[in-house]
N, C-alpha and C positions, 0 to 999 in steps of 0.2 A: 473081579477086576484083575487084569494082568498088567504087569509093568515090564517095559523093555528099556534097557539102558544103552544109550548110544555114546560112543567115545570117538573123538577125533583129535588131531594134533593140538588144537587150541581150546579144547573144552569138552564138556560132557552134558548129556541131557537124559531125562527120563520121560518116556511117552507111555501114557496109560491107555488101556483098551476102553475104559469108561470115557465116553465123549471124545475119543481120539485126542485126549488132552496132553499137551506138552506141559507136563507138571513141573518140571524143573529144568533149568538150563543155566549153565555156568560157562563163561568165557574166560580164558586165561589171557589177560592183557599185560603188556609190559609194566604197567603201574600196579598190577595186582588182579585178583579175580573179580569178576562182575557177574552178578545174578540179577537179570532184569525183571523177573516175575515175583509178584507177591504170592503168598500162600496163607490160606486160612489156618488158624491154630488147630482146627479139628481135622485137617487134611489127613486122610488115611485111617481115621478112627471111627467114622460113621458107617454103619452097615445096614441101617433101616432102609428097606427097598421102597418105602413110601416117600422117601426124600429123593428128589430127582438127582440123576447121576452127576451133573455138573456142580450141584450144591454139596453132594457128599464128598466130592474131591475138589473143592473150590480152590483154584490156584492156577497159575500159568496161563495158558491160552487153550481154547477148545473150539471145535467146529460147531456151528449152529446154523446149518443150511439144510433145507430151507428154514428160515426163521418162523416159528409158530406164533400164534396169537393167543393161545391159552384159554380163550373163553368165547362164548357167543357174543356177537356185536348186535345189540338190540336195534340200533338205528344207523346203519352204515350210510355213508355219503352215496348219493345216487350213482356216481361214477364207479364206486367200488362194488356195488351190488352184484354185477355180473361175475365178479371174481370170487365171490363168497357162495359158491354153489354147494360145497360139501360141508361136512361137520367142522366147526371151528374149535371145538374143545380139544384139549390136549396140552402137552407140555408147552410152556410159554416160549422156550427157546427151540422147540422142535425136537424130533426124535434123535437127531444127530448129536445133540448135547446131552442126552440122557441115557442112551442105549450103550450096550457093549458092542464095540467094533470087533471085526475079525482080523487077525493078523494074516495077511496074504503072503507077505515075504518080509524077512528080517535078517539082518546080520549085525556086525559090531558097529557099523556106521550109518545104516539106513533102516527104515521100516516103511512098509506099505500096508495101510489098513483099509478095510472095506466095510460098508454097511448097506444092507438091503433095506432101503427106506420105504415105508408104506406108500 
């Protein structure tokens, strides 16, 4: 997992390569600082690769597109059957929420991440 720290005139943020997660974001407001995201107490301390990426680094906001379904569906609705032509097993939030993203471009105030999705 890599971390990239962003800074701007009214705040700062940390973006993780795991799940392209916006892990921390703080805004400097006239009334004081404001951090809108919750963070799990274990954030940054779980290294077990069997635990999906977004759960290892649970907090902030992360990409989960396309959203996975995580298991086979034994009796899908008739209208959905044509859409379920491939394997349905896999991470429930999809690869984007569990894989390491590549940093394509970064500087002190922006970052661009990419993922070769299966």
